[in-house]
C-alpha positions as MATLAB code, in Angstrom:
seq = 'XXXXXXXXXXXXXXXXXXXXXXXXXXXXXXXXXXXXXXXXXXXXXXXXXXXXXXXXXXXXXXXXXXXXXXXXXXXXXXXXXXXXXXXXXXXXXXXXXXXXXXXXXXXXXXXXXXXXXXXXXXXXXXXXXXXXXXXXXXXXXXXXXXXXXXXXXXXXXXXXXXXXXXXXXXXXXXXXXXXXXXXXXXXXXXXXXXXXXXXXXXXXXXXXXXXXXXXXXXXXXXXXXXXXXXXXXXXXXXXXXXXXXXXXXX';
ca = [
      -0.507    0.233    0.211;
       1.375    3.280   -0.886;
       1.389    5.750    1.874;
       0.666    9.021    0.890;
       2.525   11.358    3.436;
       4.934   13.866    1.512;
       3.673   16.951    1.478;
       4.032   19.701   -1.489;
       4.423   23.448   -0.315;
       3.208   25.932   -2.526;
       5.024   28.825   -4.576;
       4.459   32.519   -4.134;
       0.862   32.930   -5.873;
      -0.905   35.774   -7.819;
      -3.550   36.892  -10.605;
      -1.538   38.366  -13.626;
      -2.070   42.232  -12.491;
       0.470   43.800  -15.138;
      -2.896   44.623  -17.554;
      -3.951   47.099  -14.087;
      -0.831   48.000  -13.510;
      -0.164   49.542  -16.840;
      -3.412   51.482  -16.826;
      -3.062   52.710  -13.049;
       0.690   54.014  -13.997;
      -1.656   55.712  -17.158;
      -4.138   57.661  -14.633;
      -1.873   58.170  -12.151;
      -0.235   60.093  -14.550;
      -2.506   62.005  -16.431;
      -4.150   62.922  -12.593;
      -0.432   63.910  -11.091;
       1.728   64.320  -13.505;
      -0.007   65.715  -15.788;
      -2.569   67.780  -13.801;
       0.388   69.453  -11.966;
       1.451   70.420  -15.402;
      -1.015   71.867  -16.980;
      -2.025   73.676  -13.548;
       1.563   75.893  -13.356;
       1.046   76.283  -17.130;
      -2.486   78.050  -16.681;
      -1.672   79.174  -13.866;
       1.219   82.013  -15.212;
      -2.151   83.020  -17.626;
      -3.897   84.386  -14.442;
      -1.380   86.282  -13.904;
      -2.056   90.508  -13.787;
      -0.579   91.657  -16.759;
      -0.945   88.408  -18.855;
      -2.998   88.663  -21.921;
      -1.550   85.381  -23.165;
      -4.740   83.642  -25.231;
      -4.589   80.129  -25.223;
      -6.449   77.986  -28.416;
      -9.466   76.467  -27.391;
      -7.637   73.317  -27.984;
      -4.426   73.785  -25.889;
      -6.282   71.670  -22.861;
      -7.231   68.629  -25.187;
      -3.373   66.565  -24.450;
      -4.456   67.163  -20.768;
      -7.245   65.280  -20.596;
      -8.117   61.858  -19.596;
      -9.901   60.224  -22.256;
     -12.741   57.516  -22.810;
     -10.341   54.972  -24.057;
      -7.519   55.602  -20.809;
     -10.878   55.309  -18.524;
     -12.164   52.352  -20.477;
      -8.499   49.999  -20.670;
      -8.795   51.284  -16.548;
     -12.159   50.707  -15.740;
     -11.951   47.019  -17.444;
      -8.254   46.366  -16.185;
      -9.985   47.219  -12.679;
     -13.223   45.067  -12.194;
     -10.782   42.236  -13.265;
      -8.409   42.934  -10.491;
     -11.128   43.136   -8.115;
     -13.059   39.632   -9.363;
      -9.480   37.975   -8.917;
      -8.701   39.492   -5.722;
     -11.338   37.941   -3.501;
     -10.430   34.615   -1.335;
     -11.628   32.183   -3.129;
     -10.021   33.532   -6.695;
      -7.224   33.654   -4.892;
      -7.464   30.427   -3.543;
      -8.167   29.272   -7.364;
      -4.972   30.544   -8.085;
      -3.444   29.113   -5.350;
      -4.199   25.677   -6.025;
      -2.909   26.157   -9.284;
       0.331   27.052   -8.342;
       0.306   24.350   -6.415;
      -0.288   22.145  -10.012;
       2.938   23.491  -10.758;
       4.621   22.010   -7.727;
       3.458   18.469   -8.082;
       4.711   18.500  -11.591;
       8.260   20.119  -11.324;
       7.898   16.549   -8.382;
       7.074   14.162  -10.776;
       9.980   15.395  -13.303;
      11.995   15.415  -10.414;
      11.468   11.620   -9.371;
      11.183   11.053  -12.858;
      14.328   12.088  -13.581;
      15.402    9.931  -10.172;
      14.431    7.138  -11.923;
      16.118    6.622  -14.804;
      18.543    7.613  -12.383;
      18.157    4.073  -10.834;
      17.517    2.746  -13.539;
      21.088    3.281  -14.918;
      22.848    1.819  -12.171;
      21.098   -1.604  -12.113;
      20.977   -1.333  -15.675;
      25.215   -1.124  -15.760;
      24.934   -4.432  -13.364;
      22.191   -6.527  -15.531;
      24.582   -5.985  -19.090;
      27.149   -7.024  -17.517;
      25.377  -10.646  -16.528;
      24.278  -10.206  -20.156;
      27.828  -10.419  -20.920;
      28.780  -13.082  -18.404;
      25.579  -15.016  -19.856;
      25.834  -14.769  -24.030;
      30.021  -13.560  -24.111;
      32.930  -15.317  -24.654;
      35.467  -16.893  -22.334;
      37.547  -13.078  -23.328;
      34.340  -11.651  -22.932;
      33.501  -13.051  -19.492;
      37.161  -12.285  -17.996;
      37.142   -8.955  -19.072;
      32.752   -8.653  -17.436;
      34.172   -9.679  -14.345;
      37.594   -7.898  -14.041;
      35.168   -4.331  -15.694;
      32.339   -5.604  -12.247;
      35.176   -5.800   -9.506;
      36.840   -2.312  -10.609;
      33.509   -0.428  -11.394;
      31.857   -1.855   -8.020;
      29.128   -3.224  -10.502;
      29.131   -7.195   -8.310;
      25.642   -6.687   -7.650;
      22.488   -4.508   -7.671;
      22.969   -2.234   -4.738;
      20.056   -1.841   -2.083;
      20.293    1.897   -2.580;
      19.370    1.728   -5.963;
      16.904   -0.655   -5.697;
      15.394    1.857   -3.413;
      15.549    4.852   -5.476;
      14.506    2.643   -8.233;
      10.775    2.134   -6.014;
      10.887    5.686   -3.825;
      10.156    7.447   -7.510;
       8.162    5.211   -8.899;
       5.923    6.246   -5.593;
       6.719    9.459   -5.865;
       5.557    9.856   -9.438;
       2.583    8.094   -8.460;
       1.728   10.782   -5.886;
       2.578   13.866   -7.696;
       0.193   12.729  -10.293;
      -2.577   11.764   -7.833;
      -1.725   14.856   -6.197;
      -1.562   16.714   -9.094;
      -4.791   15.440  -11.020;
      -6.852   15.942   -7.395;
      -6.205   18.782   -6.901;
      -6.698   19.897  -10.379;
     -10.145   18.572  -10.272;
     -11.166   20.087   -7.265;
     -10.327   23.396   -8.161;
     -13.464   22.929  -10.480;
     -15.546   22.622   -7.926;
     -17.433   25.809   -6.250;
     -18.255   23.816   -2.927;
     -14.371   23.199   -2.242;
     -13.171   26.534   -2.821;
     -15.465   27.941   -0.985;
     -14.844   25.655    2.046;
     -10.425   26.775    1.954;
     -11.394   30.106    1.952;
     -13.889   30.473    4.834;
     -11.381   28.328    6.463;
      -8.525   31.084    6.223;
     -10.934   33.982    6.706;
     -12.648   32.494    9.335;
      -8.793   32.086   11.321;
      -7.886   35.401   10.092;
      -4.912   33.670    8.740;
      -4.586   34.724    5.611;
      -1.106   34.984    4.713;
       0.014   32.427    6.446;
      -2.036   30.240    4.578;
      -0.800   32.316    1.313;
       2.580   31.674    2.456;
       2.996   28.732    3.979;
      -0.131   26.035    3.077;
       1.468   22.420    2.135;
      -0.927   19.933    0.475;
      -1.370   16.652    0.904;
      -3.648   13.062    0.113;
      -4.905   11.792    3.718;
      -3.097    8.591    3.999;
      -6.852    7.300    5.478;
      -9.131    8.894    3.595;
      -7.428    8.894   -0.444;
     -10.421   10.895   -2.020;
      -9.483   13.970    0.334;
      -6.935   16.674    0.021;
      -5.679   17.748    3.612;
      -3.934   21.788    3.095;
      -2.013   22.176    6.395;
      -0.287   25.834    7.323;
       0.450   27.193   10.992;
      -1.489   25.501   13.399;
      -4.423   25.416   10.876;
      -5.902   22.790    8.576;
      -9.222   22.112    6.532;
      -9.288   18.670    5.017;
     -11.675   18.748    1.427;
     -13.082   16.156   -0.217;
     -14.565   16.742   -4.032;
     -17.574   14.618   -6.594;
     -14.799   15.770   -8.754;
     -12.762   12.384   -7.775;
     -15.577    9.740   -8.999;
     -15.966   12.418  -12.352;
     -11.944   10.922  -12.580;
     -11.131    8.555  -10.874;
      -8.953    5.575  -13.176;
     -11.976    2.879  -11.941;
     -15.172    4.384  -10.476;
     -15.758    1.100   -9.502;
     -12.337    1.184   -7.093;
     -11.902    2.322   -4.194;
      -8.421    4.110   -4.466;
      -7.395    1.490   -1.772;
      -7.578   -1.166   -4.212;
      -6.111    0.560   -6.903;
      -3.035    1.212   -4.890;
      -2.343   -2.323   -3.475;
];
């Protein structure tokens, strides 16, 4: 039975606010520096004795245009919509998916490395079976010189651990991806960190794992707080809905 105990720590997470940042900068320039320039420029015309008469359209370049306002308002609306507890929870879950994908790739590299170590021994074994006398002698000498006289326990453990790690990363990634589509799950998680007033702890320190006793449950743990969530999405995406995860992993 595979024990699903490894936790994945979430990384920095946020909605892409580039459009809002750029449009805010534009609006700020118009209502601050450009406005001050305009005030200074027109103030000169109000001094006693100044008779300069400006053209009617001389102030046009200082105006806030409809396009600038509309661009800002659209980006601002997106920013507000993506700054709710629920929206930020969804972003965090997506970041966790990225972490699990990275974990999977790391474990895959470890698996390939362990397989290569084992293959170095089995390739010598093949020479002993199929080679002539000179080949056998050379193979035995090579095995002795390169510490390849047996498959090492460390290679076996790394091979098996990597298989477990790849499966766990796959399970966790796909459970997160499925559960992230469930508004009840999102609402449950968001309510947990809001009710405990641990917003920054949650987004900074949360680790995700599959519950060891309830394989359909995702556990999110952060500083002295936790929430476990289950979703019908699990059975929609399970390899075989007729089997429990416990049976699949045996």
